Each structure stands twice: as structure tokens, then as C-alpha cells.
N, C-alpha and C positions, 0 to 999 in steps of 0.2 A: 450634698446635695443629693436628694435622691429623685427621679427622673420616671416617670413610666412611659414608655413606649407601648402606643395602643394601635394595635392591627384592628380596621375597619371590618364587619362582616360583608360578605358579597352574596350573591346568589346560591353560589357553590357552596359556601361554608354553612348555610342556612337550610340549604339542603341534606347537608350532613356528607358532603362529597369529600375524602379523605386528601391531605395531600399527597402527590408522588413522593418516590423514593426521594428523586433529586432534588427537591425543593425541601424535604424533611433534613438531608443529609447538608445543605446549605445552610439551614437555620441551626444545625447543632454544631456544627464550623464555628459560625456566627459566636453563638453561644459559649462554645469553649474558648474563644477569644476574650470573650467578657472575661470568662473564670479565672482565666490565668492571669488578666491586666487587676485581677482583685476587684472586680465593679458589678459581677451578676449577683444578684440579690434573690430575682428568682424569676420565673415564667414560665405561662402555659397557654394551652388553648382552650377556648369554650365551648362547650356542646352546641348547639342549634339552640336559638330561642324557644324551639316549641316544646323544648324539655326544661322552659323556665318560666317565672311567673316575676309579674310586678306587685309592688304594693303601692296601691294608691291613696293619698291622702285626702281627706276634705278634714279642717280641723282636729277634733282627736279622734273621729271615725277613720276607719281602714278598709279595705276591702282589696279583693287578690282578684289580679290578672292572669289568665292563663295565658303561656305563647302558645302559637308563633305570633313574633310582631312583624308586622307589614312593611315598612318602612326601615330596608338593610342599611342604609346610608346612615343611620344612628344606633346601629346595634355593632358591639364589639365580638369580633371572633378570638381576638387571644391578646395577650399582653407580656412584657419583658419591664422589669422592673432593676434598675442600676443605680450604681453610687458612684456619682464623680465628684471632681474635686472644683469643677466650673461649669456653666452653663456652655460655654466654650467648647467643653473636652465633651460633653453629654453630646453634644450638637456633630461634632468629628465622629463620633461611635454610632450614631444614628443616622449618619450618612450612608456608611457602611451596612446597614440593614439589609438584608436581602429582599425581594419584590417576593411579597407574601400571596401573590396570585398564583394561582393553580398554573395558569396560562403565560404567566409574565404580561398581563393587559397591564394598561395605566390604573394606576389606582395611587394613596397615599397613606401614611402609616402618620399620626398624630402623638406631639409630647408634650409632656406637661409636669411641671416640677411639682412636686408634692409637699406639703406642709411640714415643717419639722417644729416640736414644741416652742423652740426658741422664736418663732414667728408669732406667738402668741402673748399678749401681756400675763404677768406671772399672776397663780392664783392658786386657791384649793383647787378648782376643776384638772386645771394642769397639772398640778402633783397628782392629784388621782390617775391622770392617765399615762404619768409618767413612771409611776409604780405599777400599772397593768404591762409596761414595756411590750407592747403586743402590735401596736399599731405604728410607733413612732421612734426614729433614730434607732433603727437596726443596722448594726455592724454586717459591712459586707465578709461572706465568706473566705477564710484565711485562703489566701493565694498560692500560699507554699506546699499546700495538701494537694493542689492538683497533681 
């Protein structure tokens, strides 16, 4: 089971304020523990939305909307992707996630389970996705390599 830990954006992250060394150290320690446990798949911070864009759909038409985007509570500042044996194991690890804000103020992270190919009815499209091997069923890094 794969889960994404979603760190929500703040005014600081949207302003491009870099986290202090102590927060980076906490995050590094947490991610090292995940890696040693064989659970870490990926993790990264995201640049401010001013450097991004959205694609808006209207039927078959598409338009580009450049950032920044005004409502920070709808934005993501970073993520960590883990693989756990159960929802309970994922919850146990996410409770240990460091407070991601620069000054330790009240905030929240969001955790969402990812779909696996087995969650969908069998079919040609699912087999095509399985052959791509890019977005589903990734195995965690070898914990013994750490």
C-alpha cells in the first residue's frame, strides 16, 4: 500500500522562504528512518506556485493559467511517498512526521492512499499501464543498501 504525505503550502513557502537548518535536519532524520525501514519511495519540496501553472479544461479546450495562485490552503509545498504494509503502519509513521512549518505554528499534513492497478477492473488499458511501469506498483528501495 502506498501513501502520499502531503505538506500544505504556507505564506512562507509561497514567498520562497527556505526552511531553517534545524527543520531540514528533522526532515532528513525522519526520511532516513523511513529509508532504513524500507518504506521511503520518494520525497521532495515544491517550488512556489509563482513558478508553476495550471491547465484549465473546458471540454476539449485547454488554457494555461500562470501562477502564483492566491489561496495557499489549496496548494502543496512538498510530499513524501511511502509504502506501508497497512493503513495503521502508515498512520503510525505519519504521526512522527516533523511539523513542516518554519516557526512550528499550528498546521496539518494530509495523507492519501494511492491507487494500485489491482484496484481497477482488469482490461487492456490497465495492462498498458502495467507495461509502462512508471506510476503504479513501484517497489521500495532496498533497505539493506542503506
